[in-house]
ZADO-1210 file (C-alpha; in nm, 4 decimals, padded with zeros to 6 digits):
<atoms>
<atom x="03.1123" y="00.9018" z="00.6343" code="MET" pos="1"/>
<atom x="03.4302" y="00.7815" z="00.4606" code="PRO" pos="2"/>
<atom x="03.4180" y="00.5448" z="00.1717" code="LYS" pos="3"/>
<atom x="03.4965" y="00.1850" z="00.2447" code="CYS" pos="4"/>
<atom x="03.5811" y="-00.1241" z="00.0467" code="LEU" pos="5"/>
<atom x="03.3589" y="-00.4305" z="00.0363" code="ARG" pos="6"/>
<atom x="03.4628" y="-00.7525" z="-00.1283" code="SER" pos="7"/>
<atom x="03.2742" y="-01.0581" z="-00.2534" code="TYR" pos="8"/>
<atom x="03.5117" y="-01.3389" z="-00.3407" code="GLY" pos="9"/>
<atom x="03.7901" y="-01.1811" z="-00.5459" code="THR" pos="10"/>
<atom x="03.5783" y="-00.8817" z="-00.6532" code="LEU" pos="11"/>
<atom x="03.6163" y="-00.5542" z="-00.4681" code="THR" pos="12"/>
<atom x="03.3526" y="-00.2788" z="-00.4884" code="HIS" pos="13"/>
<atom x="03.3812" y="00.0804" z="-00.3740" code="GLU" pos="14"/>
<atom x="03.0763" y="00.1672" z="-00.1634" code="VAL" pos="15"/>
<atom x="02.9464" y="00.5201" z="-00.1220" code="HIS" pos="16"/>
<atom x="02.8519" y="00.6625" z="00.2145" code="GLY" pos="17"/>
<atom x="02.5246" y="00.5902" z="00.3852" code="LEU" pos="18"/>
<atom x="02.3588" y="00.9086" z="00.2566" code="ASP" pos="19"/>
<atom x="02.4454" y="00.8094" z="-00.0990" code="SER" pos="20"/>
<atom x="02.3012" y="00.4621" z="-00.0428" code="LEU" pos="21"/>
<atom x="01.9772" y="00.6087" z="00.0932" code="VAL" pos="22"/>
<atom x="01.9555" y="00.8367" z="-00.2114" code="ASN" pos="23"/>
<atom x="02.0047" y="00.5380" z="-00.4420" code="GLU" pos="24"/>
<atom x="01.7349" y="00.3500" z="-00.2522" code="LEU" pos="25"/>
<atom x="01.4879" y="00.6383" z="-00.2909" code="LEU" pos="26"/>
<atom x="01.5550" y="00.6610" z="-00.6635" code="LYS" pos="27"/>
<atom x="01.5244" y="00.2852" z="-00.7060" code="TYR" pos="28"/>
<atom x="01.1901" y="00.2614" z="-00.5239" code="LEU" pos="29"/>
<atom x="01.0551" y="00.5467" z="-00.7346" code="ASP" pos="30"/>
<atom x="01.1665" y="00.3612" z="-01.0488" code="GLU" pos="31"/>
<atom x="00.9742" y="00.0554" z="-00.9329" code="LEU" pos="32"/>
<atom x="00.6570" y="00.2582" z="-00.8808" code="GLY" pos="33"/>
<atom x="00.6879" y="00.2578" z="-00.5014" code="ALA" pos="34"/>
<atom x="00.7830" y="00.6180" z="-00.4169" code="PRO" pos="35"/>
<atom x="00.8438" y="00.6885" z="-00.0504" code="THR" pos="36"/>
<atom x="00.9432" y="00.9765" z="00.1711" code="ALA" pos="37"/>
<atom x="01.3107" y="00.9766" z="00.2569" code="ARG" pos="38"/>
<atom x="01.3855" y="00.6870" z="00.4969" code="PRO" pos="39"/>
<atom x="01.4610" y="00.8192" z="00.8443" code="LEU" pos="40"/>
<atom x="01.7162" y="00.6788" z="01.0896" code="PRO" pos="41"/>
<atom x="01.5668" y="00.5170" z="01.3978" code="ASP" pos="42"/>
<atom x="01.8320" y="00.5327" z="01.6697" code="ASP" pos="43"/>
<atom x="01.5930" y="00.4112" z="01.9383" code="ALA" pos="44"/>
<atom x="01.5159" y="00.0984" z="01.7372" code="ALA" pos="45"/>
<atom x="01.8861" y="00.0363" z="01.6820" code="LYS" pos="46"/>
<atom x="01.9556" y="00.0631" z="02.0537" code="GLU" pos="47"/>
<atom x="01.6791" y="-00.1868" z="02.1275" code="SER" pos="48"/>
<atom x="01.8432" y="-00.4532" z="01.9100" code="LEU" pos="49"/>
<atom x="02.0918" y="-00.7062" z="02.0488" code="PRO" pos="50"/>
<atom x="02.4520" y="-00.5964" z="02.0069" code="ILE" pos="51"/>
<atom x="02.5189" y="-00.8626" z="01.7439" code="PHE" pos="52"/>
<atom x="02.2645" y="-00.6844" z="01.5210" code="LEU" pos="53"/>
<atom x="02.3240" y="-00.3192" z="01.6134" code="SER" pos="54"/>
<atom x="02.6949" y="-00.3547" z="01.5332" code="GLN" pos="55"/>
<atom x="02.6372" y="-00.4636" z="01.1732" code="ILE" pos="56"/>
<atom x="02.3235" y="-00.2718" z="01.0695" code="TYR" pos="57"/>
<atom x="02.2043" y="00.0873" z="01.0624" code="ASP" pos="58"/>
<atom x="01.8298" y="00.1065" z="01.1271" code="VAL" pos="59"/>
<atom x="01.5957" y="00.3194" z="00.9168" code="TYR" pos="60"/>
<atom x="01.2186" y="00.3343" z="00.8728" code="ARG" pos="61"/>
<atom x="01.0352" y="00.3902" z="00.5443" code="ALA" pos="62"/>
<atom x="00.6817" y="00.3557" z="00.4096" code="LYS" pos="63"/>
<atom x="00.6465" y="00.1504" z="00.0902" code="VAL" pos="64"/>
<atom x="00.3024" y="00.0901" z="-00.0677" code="PHE" pos="65"/>
<atom x="00.1460" y="00.2181" z="00.2537" code="GLY" pos="66"/>
<atom x="00.3390" y="-00.0237" z="00.4779" code="ARG" pos="67"/>
<atom x="00.5930" y="00.0969" z="00.7330" code="THR" pos="68"/>
<atom x="00.9096" y="-00.1089" z="00.6950" code="LEU" pos="69"/>
<atom x="01.2225" y="-00.1276" z="00.9079" code="VAL" pos="70"/>
<atom x="01.5305" y="-00.1164" z="00.6867" code="LEU" pos="71"/>
<atom x="01.8390" y="-00.2875" z="00.8260" code="LEU" pos="72"/>
<atom x="02.1172" y="-00.1341" z="00.6166" code="ILE" pos="73"/>
<atom x="02.4250" y="-00.3545" z="00.6229" code="SER" pos="74"/>
<atom x="02.7572" y="-00.2017" z="00.7293" code="THR" pos="75"/>
<atom x="02.9442" y="-00.5295" z="00.6820" code="GLN" pos="76"/>
<atom x="03.1998" y="-00.6107" z="00.4135" code="ALA" pos="77"/>
<atom x="03.0050" y="-00.9247" z="00.3235" code="GLU" pos="78"/>
<atom x="02.6442" y="-01.0247" z="00.3867" code="PRO" pos="79"/>
<atom x="02.5681" y="-01.2936" z="00.6454" code="PRO" pos="80"/>
<atom x="02.4731" y="-01.6436" z="00.5333" code="THR" pos="81"/>
<atom x="02.1037" y="-01.7150" z="00.4585" code="PRO" pos="82"/>
<atom x="02.0681" y="-01.9119" z="00.7823" code="SER" pos="83"/>
<atom x="02.2183" y="-01.6227" z="00.9793" code="GLU" pos="84"/>
<atom x="01.9869" y="-01.3752" z="00.8055" code="LEU" pos="85"/>
<atom x="01.6877" y="-01.5940" z="00.8802" code="GLU" pos="86"/>
<atom x="01.7701" y="-01.5858" z="01.2518" code="LYS" pos="87"/>
<atom x="01.8406" y="-01.2119" z="01.2406" code="GLN" pos="88"/>
<atom x="01.5069" y="-01.1480" z="01.0674" code="LEU" pos="89"/>
<atom x="01.3158" y="-01.3408" z="01.3354" code="THR" pos="90"/>
<atom x="01.4876" y="-01.1560" z="01.6196" code="VAL" pos="91"/>
<atom x="01.4544" y="-00.8099" z="01.4610" code="ALA" pos="92"/>
<atom x="01.0843" y="-00.8470" z="01.3726" code="GLU" pos="93"/>
<atom x="01.0056" y="-00.9773" z="01.7209" code="ARG" pos="94"/>
<atom x="01.1775" y="-00.6839" z="01.8919" code="ILE" pos="95"/>
<atom x="01.0787" y="-00.4058" z="01.6503" code="LEU" pos="96"/>
<atom x="00.7252" y="-00.5357" z="01.5851" code="GLU" pos="97"/>
<atom x="00.7422" y="-00.4276" z="01.2194" code="SER" pos="98"/>
<atom x="00.8253" y="-00.5958" z="00.8878" code="PRO" pos="99"/>
<atom x="01.2030" y="-00.5949" z="00.8381" code="VAL" pos="100"/>
<atom x="01.3923" y="-00.5623" z="00.5091" code="VAL" pos="101"/>
<atom x="01.7689" y="-00.6064" z="00.4691" code="PHE" pos="102"/>
<atom x="01.9477" y="-00.3513" z="00.2484" code="VAL" pos="103"/>
<atom x="02.2795" y="-00.4415" z="00.0840" code="PHE" pos="104"/>
<atom x="02.5034" y="-00.2448" z="-00.1478" code="GLN" pos="105"/>
<atom x="02.5582" y="-00.5613" z="-00.3510" code="GLU" pos="106"/>
<atom x="02.4377" y="-00.9191" z="-00.3393" code="LEU" pos="107"/>
<atom x="02.5720" y="-01.2112" z="-00.5463" code="PRO" pos="108"/>
<atom x="02.3072" y="-01.3844" z="-00.7571" code="SER" pos="109"/>
<atom x="02.3591" y="-01.7236" z="-00.5936" code="PHE" pos="110"/>
<atom x="02.2967" y="-01.5706" z="-00.2501" code="LEU" pos="111"/>
<atom x="01.9959" y="-01.3764" z="-00.3761" code="ARG" pos="112"/>
<atom x="01.8338" y="-01.6997" z="-00.4955" code="GLN" pos="113"/>
<atom x="01.8828" y="-01.8620" z="-00.1567" code="ARG" pos="114"/>
<atom x="01.7240" y="-01.5642" z="00.0195" code="LEU" pos="115"/>
<atom x="01.4231" y="-01.5783" z="-00.2124" code="VAL" pos="116"/>
<atom x="01.3741" y="-01.9475" z="-00.1356" code="ARG" pos="117"/>
<atom x="01.3717" y="-01.8649" z="00.2346" code="ARG" pos="118"/>
<atom x="01.1416" y="-01.5615" z="00.1767" code="ARG" pos="119"/>
<atom x="01.3916" y="-01.3211" z="00.3368" code="ILE" pos="120"/>
<atom x="01.3099" y="-00.9639" z="00.2205" code="PRO" pos="121"/>
<atom x="01.5984" y="-00.7624" z="00.0767" code="PHE" pos="122"/>
<atom x="01.6823" y="-00.4578" z="-00.1341" code="LEU" pos="123"/>
<atom x="01.9882" y="-00.3873" z="-00.3448" code="VAL" pos="124"/>
<atom x="01.9438" y="-00.0309" z="-00.4765" code="PRO" pos="125"/>
<atom x="01.9337" y="-00.0044" z="-00.8565" code="GLU" pos="126"/>
<atom x="01.9597" y="-00.3816" z="-00.8954" code="ARG" pos="127"/>
<atom x="01.7228" y="-00.6096" z="-00.7067" code="GLN" pos="128"/>
<atom x="01.4266" y="-00.6048" z="-00.4714" code="ALA" pos="129"/>
<atom x="01.2464" y="-00.8880" z="-00.2987" code="TYR" pos="130"/>
<atom x="00.9622" y="-00.7697" z="-00.0767" code="LEU" pos="131"/>
<atom x="00.7103" y="-01.0577" z="-00.0727" code="PRO" pos="132"/>
<atom x="00.4329" y="-00.8285" z="00.0558" code="LEU" pos="133"/>
<atom x="00.4957" y="-00.5480" z="-00.1919" code="ALA" pos="134"/>
<atom x="00.7123" y="-00.5972" z="-00.5003" code="LEU" pos="135"/>
<atom x="00.9712" y="-00.8148" z="-00.6690" code="ILE" pos="136"/>
<atom x="01.2437" y="-00.7011" z="-00.9080" code="ASP" pos="137"/>
<atom x="01.5085" y="-00.9637" z="-00.9734" code="LEU" pos="138"/>
<atom x="01.7021" y="-00.8243" z="-01.2652" code="ARG" pos="139"/>
<atom x="02.0510" y="-00.9591" z="-01.3185" code="GLU" pos="140"/>
<atom x="02.1676" y="-00.6283" z="-01.4698" code="SER" pos="141"/>
<atom x="02.1773" y="-00.2790" z="-01.3139" code="PRO" pos="142"/>
<atom x="01.9480" y="00.0039" z="-01.4198" code="LYS" pos="143"/>
<atom x="01.9112" y="00.0350" z="-01.7946" code="GLY" pos="144"/>
<atom x="01.8942" y="-00.3427" z="-01.8286" code="GLY" pos="145"/>
<atom x="01.5864" y="-00.5580" z="-01.8672" code="SER" pos="146"/>
<atom x="01.2361" y="-00.4355" z="-01.7946" code="ARG" pos="147"/>
<atom x="01.1326" y="-00.4197" z="-01.4292" code="VAL" pos="148"/>
<atom x="00.8827" y="-00.6823" z="-01.3174" code="GLU" pos="149"/>
<atom x="00.6577" y="-00.5744" z="-01.0328" code="ILE" pos="150"/>
<atom x="00.4384" y="-00.8179" z="-00.8455" code="LYS" pos="151"/>
<atom x="00.2030" y="-00.6900" z="-00.5810" code="GLN" pos="152"/>
<atom x="-00.0167" y="-00.8579" z="-00.3250" code="ASP" pos="153"/>
<atom x="-00.2491" y="-00.5564" z="-00.2993" code="VAL" pos="154"/>
<atom x="-00.3193" y="-00.2508" z="-00.5105" code="LEU" pos="155"/>
<atom x="-00.2383" y="00.0976" z="-00.3903" code="SER" pos="156"/>
<atom x="-00.5319" y="00.3164" z="-00.2855" code="ALA" pos="157"/>
<atom x="-00.5388" y="00.5133" z="-00.6154" code="PRO" pos="158"/>
<atom x="-00.5315" y="00.1927" z="-00.8201" code="ALA" pos="159"/>
<atom x="-00.8112" y="00.0382" z="-00.6137" code="GLN" pos="160"/>
<atom x="-01.0211" y="00.3533" z="-00.6433" code="ALA" pos="161"/>
<atom x="-00.9790" y="00.3464" z="-01.0212" code="LEU" pos="162"/>
<atom x="-01.0889" y="-00.0169" z="-01.0504" code="VAL" pos="163"/>
<atom x="-01.3939" y="00.0375" z="-00.8303" code="LEU" pos="164"/>
<atom x="-01.4837" y="00.3516" z="-01.0253" code="TYR" pos="165"/>
<atom x="-01.4628" y="00.1570" z="-01.3509" code="LYS" pos="166"/>
<atom x="-01.6921" y="-00.1154" z="-01.2163" code="ILE" pos="167"/>
<atom x="-01.9527" y="00.1078" z="-01.0558" code="GLN" pos="168"/>
<atom x="-01.9528" y="00.4461" z="-01.2298" code="LYS" pos="169"/>
<atom x="-01.7845" y="00.4457" z="-01.5709" code="LYS" pos="170"/>
<atom x="-02.0283" y="00.3560" z="-01.8465" code="GLU" pos="171"/>
<atom x="-01.9160" y="00.1768" z="-02.1615" code="GLY" pos="172"/>
<atom x="-01.5893" y="00.0016" z="-02.2439" code="ASN" pos="173"/>
<atom x="-01.4203" y="00.2772" z="-02.4408" code="GLU" pos="174"/>
<atom x="-01.0699" y="00.3044" z="-02.2905" code="PRO" pos="175"/>
<atom x="-00.9716" y="00.6309" z="-02.1277" code="TRP" pos="176"/>
<atom x="-00.6195" y="00.7767" z="-02.1427" code="PRO" pos="177"/>
<atom x="-00.4337" y="00.8209" z="-01.8154" code="LEU" pos="178"/>
<atom x="-00.4788" y="01.1980" z="-01.8099" code="ASN" pos="179"/>
<atom x="-00.8575" y="01.1577" z="-01.8291" code="GLN" pos="180"/>
<atom x="-00.8531" y="00.9103" z="-01.5422" code="TRP" pos="181"/>
<atom x="-00.6385" y="01.1536" z="-01.3447" code="GLY" pos="182"/>
<atom x="-00.8857" y="01.4375" z="-01.4020" code="GLU" pos="183"/>
<atom x="-01.1842" y="01.2259" z="-01.2945" code="VAL" pos="184"/>
<atom x="-01.0165" y="01.0788" z="-00.9872" code="LEU" pos="185"/>
<atom x="-00.8118" y="01.3826" z="-00.8867" code="GLY" pos="186"/>
<atom x="-00.4713" y="01.2149" z="-00.9005" code="TYR" pos="187"/>
<atom x="-00.1486" y="01.3532" z="-01.0430" code="SER" pos="188"/>
<atom x="00.0175" y="01.2379" z="-01.3633" code="ARG" pos="189"/>
<atom x="00.2954" y="01.0584" z="-01.1745" code="SER" pos="190"/>
<atom x="00.0403" y="00.8769" z="-00.9575" code="THR" pos="191"/>
<atom x="-00.1521" y="00.7647" z="-01.2644" code="MET" pos="192"/>
<atom x="00.1698" y="00.6350" z="-01.4218" code="THR" pos="193"/>
<atom x="00.2282" y="00.4182" z="-01.1142" code="ARG" pos="194"/>
<atom x="-00.1343" y="00.3023" z="-01.1228" code="VAL" pos="195"/>
<atom x="-00.0863" y="00.2049" z="-01.4878" code="TYR" pos="196"/>
<atom x="00.2139" y="-00.0091" z="-01.3916" code="ARG" pos="197"/>
<atom x="00.0257" y="-00.1742" z="-01.1066" code="GLU" pos="198"/>
<atom x="-00.2838" y="-00.2645" z="-01.3056" code="LEU" pos="199"/>
<atom x="-00.0977" y="-00.3969" z="-01.6079" code="THR" pos="200"/>
<atom x="00.1437" y="-00.5947" z="-01.3897" code="SER" pos="201"/>
<atom x="-00.1490" y="-00.7574" z="-01.2089" code="ALA" pos="202"/>
<atom x="-00.3178" y="-00.8329" z="-01.5462" code="SER" pos="203"/>
<atom x="-00.6213" y="-00.6340" z="-01.4357" code="ILE" pos="204"/>
<atom x="-00.6045" y="-00.4253" z="-01.7508" code="CYS" pos="205"/>
<atom x="-00.4268" y="-00.4449" z="-02.0843" code="ALA" pos="206"/>
<atom x="-00.1608" y="-00.1855" z="-02.1726" code="PRO" pos="207"/>
<atom x="-00.2565" y="-00.0109" z="-02.4957" code="THR" pos="208"/>
<atom x="-00.1758" y="00.3239" z="-02.6522" code="SER" pos="209"/>
<atom x="-00.3229" y="00.5737" z="-02.8938" code="LYS" pos="210"/>
<atom x="-00.0649" y="00.8100" z="-03.0358" code="GLY" pos="211"/>
<atom x="00.1309" y="00.9418" z="-02.7398" code="ARG" pos="212"/>
<atom x="-00.1415" y="00.8516" z="-02.4886" code="TYR" pos="213"/>
<atom x="-00.1384" y="00.5413" z="-02.2661" code="SER" pos="214"/>
<atom x="-00.4818" y="00.3824" z="-02.2354" code="LEU" pos="215"/>
<atom x="-00.6328" y="00.1487" z="-01.9783" code="LEU" pos="216"/>
<atom x="-00.8323" y="-00.1267" z="-02.1474" code="THR" pos="217"/>
<atom x="-01.0357" y="-00.3428" z="-01.9104" code="PHE" pos="218"/>
<atom x="-01.2289" y="-00.6685" z="-01.9383" code="MET" pos="219"/>
<atom x="-01.5625" y="-00.6746" z="-02.1164" code="GLU" pos="220"/>
<atom x="-01.7860" y="-00.7126" z="-01.8104" code="THR" pos="221"/>
<atom x="-01.7740" y="-00.5550" z="-01.4669" code="SER" pos="222"/>
<atom x="-01.8168" y="-00.8940" z="-01.3013" code="GLN" pos="223"/>
<atom x="-01.5104" y="-01.0286" z="-01.4818" code="ASP" pos="224"/>
<atom x="-01.3127" y="-00.7237" z="-01.3738" code="LEU" pos="225"/>
<atom x="-01.4281" y="-00.7660" z="-01.0139" code="TRP" pos="226"/>
<atom x="-01.3248" y="-01.1317" z="-01.0092" code="GLN" pos="227"/>
<atom x="-00.9840" y="-01.0477" z="-01.1555" code="ALA" pos="228"/>
<atom x="-00.9247" y="-00.7617" z="-00.9125" code="ALA" pos="229"/>
<atom x="-01.0662" y="-00.9004" z="-00.5869" code="ILE" pos="230"/>
<atom x="-00.7430" y="-01.0843" z="-00.4846" code="PRO" pos="231"/>
<atom x="-00.5600" y="-00.7493" z="-00.4989" code="PHE" pos="232"/>
<atom x="-00.8195" y="-00.5382" z="-00.3161" code="LEU" pos="233"/>
<atom x="-00.8225" y="-00.4562" z="00.0537" code="GLU" pos="234"/>
<atom x="-01.0309" y="-00.2641" z="00.3042" code="SER" pos="235"/>
<atom x="-01.0285" y="00.1104" z="00.2359" code="PRO" pos="236"/>
<atom x="-01.0377" y="00.1757" z="00.6113" code="VAL" pos="237"/>
<atom x="-00.7097" y="00.2999" z="00.7547" code="ARG" pos="238"/>
<atom x="-00.8292" y="00.3506" z="01.1152" code="THR" pos="239"/>
<atom x="-01.1522" y="00.4009" z="01.3080" code="ARG" pos="240"/>
<atom x="-01.1947" y="00.6933" z="01.5464" code="GLU" pos="241"/>
<atom x="-01.4677" y="00.7978" z="01.7890" code="ARG" pos="242"/>
<atom x="-01.5585" y="01.1666" z="01.7623" code="VAL" pos="243"/>
<atom x="-01.8124" y="01.4333" z="01.8415" code="ARG" pos="244"/>
<atom x="-01.9279" y="01.6372" z="01.5434" code="VAL" pos="245"/>
<atom x="-01.9023" y="02.0104" z="01.6213" code="LEU" pos="246"/>
<atom x="-02.0018" y="02.1327" z="01.2743" code="ASP" pos="247"/>
<atom x="-02.3128" y="01.9681" z="01.1343" code="GLU" pos="248"/>
<atom x="-02.2342" y="02.0889" z="00.7812" code="THR" pos="249"/>
<atom x="-01.9278" y="01.8670" z="00.7525" code="ILE" pos="250"/>
<atom x="-01.9482" y="01.6127" z="00.4685" code="GLN" pos="251"/>
<atom x="-01.9665" y="01.2555" z="00.6014" code="LEU" pos="252"/>
<atom x="-02.0794" y="00.9349" z="00.4322" code="TYR" pos="253"/>
<atom x="-02.2683" y="00.6494" z="00.5945" code="ASP" pos="254"/>
<atom x="-02.0367" y="00.3488" z="00.6198" code="ALA" pos="255"/>
<atom x="-01.9878" y="00.0203" z="00.8047" code="GLY" pos="256"/>
<atom x="-02.2920" y="-00.1357" z="00.9667" code="LEU" pos="257"/>
<atom x="-02.4832" y="00.1926" z="00.9291" code="THR" pos="258"/>
<atom x="-02.4579" y="00.1780" z="00.5503" code="ALA" pos="259"/>
<atom x="-02.5127" y="-00.1985" z="00.5434" code="LEU" pos="260"/>
<atom x="-02.8365" y="-00.1573" z="00.7412" code="SER" pos="261"/>
<atom x="-02.9705" y="00.0765" z="00.4692" code="HIS" pos="262"/>
<atom x="-02.9359" y="-00.1926" z="00.2034" code="ILE" pos="263"/>
<atom x="-02.9938" y="-00.5191" z="00.3887" code="THR" pos="264"/>
<atom x="-03.1746" y="-00.6463" z="00.6972" code="MET" pos="265"/>
<atom x="-02.8599" y="-00.6007" z="00.9072" code="MET" pos="266"/>
<atom x="-02.9173" y="-00.4073" z="01.2298" code="MET" pos="267"/>
<atom x="-02.7347" y="-00.0750" z="01.2667" code="ASP" pos="268"/>
<atom x="-02.4610" y="-00.0324" z="01.5266" code="SER" pos="269"/>
<atom x="-02.5325" y="00.1701" z="01.8415" code="ARG" pos="270"/>
<atom x="-02.3021" y="00.4477" z="01.7279" code="GLU" pos="271"/>
<atom x="-02.3534" y="00.5686" z="01.3707" code="PRO" pos="272"/>
<atom x="-02.0605" y="00.4812" z="01.1433" code="VAL" pos="273"/>
<atom x="-01.9413" y="00.7461" z="00.8973" code="LYS" pos="274"/>
<atom x="-01.6505" y="00.7687" z="00.6525" code="ALA" pos="275"/>
<atom x="-01.4135" y="01.0399" z="00.5347" code="MET" pos="276"/>
<atom x="-01.0663" y="01.0417" z="00.3877" code="SER" pos="277"/>
<atom x="-00.7658" y="01.0570" z="00.6207" code="SER" pos="278"/>
<atom x="-00.6760" y="01.4004" z="00.4842" code="GLY" pos="279"/>
<atom x="-01.0266" y="01.5346" z="00.5408" code="ALA" pos="280"/>
<atom x="-01.0237" y="01.3914" z="00.8942" code="PHE" pos="281"/>
<atom x="-00.6984" y="01.5686" z="00.9825" code="ARG" pos="282"/>
<atom x="-00.8282" y="01.8958" z="00.8398" code="ALA" pos="283"/>
<atom x="-01.1590" y="01.8640" z="01.0292" code="ALA" pos="284"/>
<atom x="-00.9729" y="01.8085" z="01.3566" code="CYS" pos="285"/>
<atom x="-00.7462" y="02.1088" z="01.2969" code="GLU" pos="286"/>
<atom x="-01.0458" y="02.3284" z="01.2103" code="GLU" pos="287"/>
<atom x="-01.2343" y="02.2076" z="01.5197" code="ARG" pos="288"/>
<atom x="-01.5190" y="02.0695" z="01.3115" code="ARG" pos="289"/>
<atom x="-01.4897" y="01.7342" z="01.4871" code="ILE" pos="290"/>
<atom x="-01.3436" y="01.6411" z="01.8232" code="GLU" pos="291"/>
<atom x="-01.1902" y="01.2983" z="01.8942" code="PRO" pos="292"/>
<atom x="-01.3037" y="01.1401" z="02.2206" code="THR" pos="293"/>
<atom x="-01.2132" y="00.8184" z="02.3965" code="ALA" pos="294"/>
<atom x="-01.5561" y="00.7212" z="02.5318" code="TYR" pos="295"/>
<atom x="-01.8949" y="00.6543" z="02.3666" code="PRO" pos="296"/>
<atom x="-02.1834" y="00.8858" z="02.4455" code="ASP" pos="297"/>
<atom x="-02.5215" y="00.9794" z="02.3061" code="ASP" pos="298"/>
<atom x="-02.3652" y="01.2319" z="02.0684" code="ASP" pos="299"/>
<atom x="-02.0584" y="01.0361" z="01.9538" code="THR" pos="300"/>
<atom x="-02.0096" y="00.8588" z="01.6231" code="ILE" pos="301"/>
<atom x="-01.7509" y="00.6272" z="01.4724" code="GLN" pos="302"/>
<atom x="-01.5518" y="00.7668" z="01.1814" code="ILE" pos="303"/>
<atom x="-01.3664" y="00.5446" z="00.9394" code="GLU" pos="304"/>
<atom x="-01.0595" y="00.7163" z="00.7982" code="ARG" pos="305"/>
<atom x="-01.0366" y="00.5960" z="00.4383" code="TRP" pos="306"/>
<atom x="-00.7321" y="00.5619" z="00.2149" code="LYS" pos="307"/>
<atom x="-00.9214" y="00.7316" z="-00.0687" code="TYR" pos="308"/>
<atom x="-01.2044" y="00.9836" z="-00.0658" code="ALA" pos="309"/>
<atom x="-01.5361" y="00.7982" z="-00.0141" code="PRO" pos="310"/>
<atom x="-01.7209" y="01.0710" z="-00.2026" code="GLY" pos="311"/>
<atom x="-01.5329" y="00.9726" z="-00.5163" code="LEU" pos="312"/>
<atom x="-01.7360" y="00.6514" z="-00.5448" code="LEU" pos="313"/>
<atom x="-02.0487" y="00.7366" z="-00.3465" code="SER" pos="314"/>
<atom x="-02.3603" y="00.6579" z="-00.5531" code="PRO" pos="315"/>
<atom x="-02.5796" y="00.9211" z="-00.3876" code="ASP" pos="316"/>
<atom x="-02.3615" y="01.1585" z="-00.1828" code="GLY" pos="317"/>
<atom x="-02.4917" y="00.9941" z="00.1350" code="ILE" pos="318"/>
<atom x="-02.3640" y="00.6349" z="00.1458" code="ASN" pos="319"/>
<atom x="-02.0274" y="00.4844" z="00.0593" code="VAL" pos="320"/>
<atom x="-02.0209" y="00.2671" z="-00.2513" code="ASP" pos="321"/>
<atom x="-02.1283" y="-00.0970" z="-00.2300" code="HIS" pos="322"/>
<atom x="-01.7942" y="-00.2572" z="-00.3190" code="LEU" pos="323"/>
<atom x="-01.5837" y="-00.0487" z="-00.0819" code="SER" pos="324"/>
<atom x="-01.8404" y="-00.1255" z="00.1880" code="LEU" pos="325"/>
<atom x="-01.8047" y="-00.4960" z="00.1109" code="TYR" pos="326"/>
<atom x="-01.4245" y="-00.4741" z="00.1339" code="LEU" pos="327"/>
<atom x="-01.4424" y="-00.2859" z="00.4642" code="SER" pos="328"/>
<atom x="-01.6488" y="-00.5617" z="00.6281" code="LEU" pos="329"/>
<atom x="-01.5532" y="-00.8839" z="00.4511" code="ARG" pos="330"/>
<atom x="-01.3226" y="-00.9961" z="00.7351" code="ASP" pos="331"/>
<atom x="-01.5897" y="-00.9459" z="01.0020" code="ASP" pos="332"/>
<atom x="-01.6345" y="-01.2798" z="01.1824" code="PRO" pos="333"/>
<atom x="-02.0062" y="-01.2229" z="01.2525" code="ASP" pos="334"/>
<atom x="-02.2056" y="-01.4647" z="01.0364" code="GLU" pos="335"/>
<atom x="-02.4945" y="-01.2157" z="01.0203" code="ARG" pos="336"/>
<atom x="-02.2611" y="-00.9636" z="00.8619" code="VAL" pos="337"/>
<atom x="-02.1390" y="-01.2215" z="00.6110" code="GLN" pos="338"/>
<atom x="-02.4965" y="-01.3074" z="00.5114" code="VAL" pos="339"/>
<atom x="-02.5714" y="-00.9373" z="00.4641" code="SER" pos="340"/>
<atom x="-02.2555" y="-00.8907" z="00.2550" code="LEU" pos="341"/>
<atom x="-02.3674" y="-01.1641" z="00.0170" code="ARG" pos="342"/>
<atom x="-02.6993" y="-00.9831" z="-00.0122" code="GLU" pos="343"/>
<atom x="-02.5095" y="-00.6562" z="-00.0682" code="LEU" pos="344"/>
<atom x="-02.3217" y="-00.7991" z="-00.3672" code="LEU" pos="345"/>
<atom x="-02.6520" y="-00.9097" z="-00.5186" code="GLU" pos="346"/>
<atom x="-02.7573" y="-00.5430" z="-00.5133" code="GLU" pos="347"/>
<atom x="-02.4585" y="-00.4298" z="-00.7204" code="VAL" pos="348"/>
<atom x="-02.5589" y="-00.3265" z="-01.0725" code="LYS" pos="349"/>
<atom x="-02.2950" y="-00.5112" z="-01.2692" code="TRP" pos="350"/>
</atoms>
């Protein structure tokens, strides 16, 4: 793609090709602690848009903090007005049925402020990001300038697993360095660095160091930590699948109403509910250890595919942990479930 010139007022900026912009976007998201696979073009989505949108945007899809986003990458010399973008956002999200984010090569600060007021998501690689459901970085200067500020509505799966491990399994308040947390939880060094950023940004832990090691220092009591973290925690369940178990030796953990019935007076569901990580589920299907099926039967069970390994927090190797169980069911509208969840929290050994 040839280079083109884009102007804002009397300023003219040379803009690299689309591939270069995508590369800058990848690097920028990684810098902000939101690494993603390379965004992929979605020609079918572009064709489904009205011509007034498809002529001025290239359409890509990317996953950021576990959410699939549609990226509308501007091909215009100047960005539309905030009112125009607001209308475009409504139309695009209605047609594409996914959260939409506008991507610009550059964005004047006065326009950026107006978009923030209207809660219009946007990205300017290496400079600014406003994703109300994921992160905010509103630096005035390019990379190398002021420190990045990240604000998140929910924690990533590794960060949530760490917090729940600290509350339920780690004894004492002696801070652990990141590498020790990584060894216990099974996460890489780069993942733990992102977790560190998340937890300190959300004020869930205090950033401290000892020599060259970064430490995670948490609140004095587990209950205080739970109260601080609960606004950022979400259900660990990615999807629920009905299966037949073909290999009885496969490791599954009681979850959902099945696990809740072990602890409270809640009745069990007709089909047993079990949990395993998404990766373990895929492997079990490929190895023919379980078989997905569409219809319930006497030998079928429900499997919850979790965002982190349920065995990591399981108190006994049989049931999922109490707090993940609470999070998986807290939005259930059944009042009996809500009563049982309150009873469940009373059973937690804070």
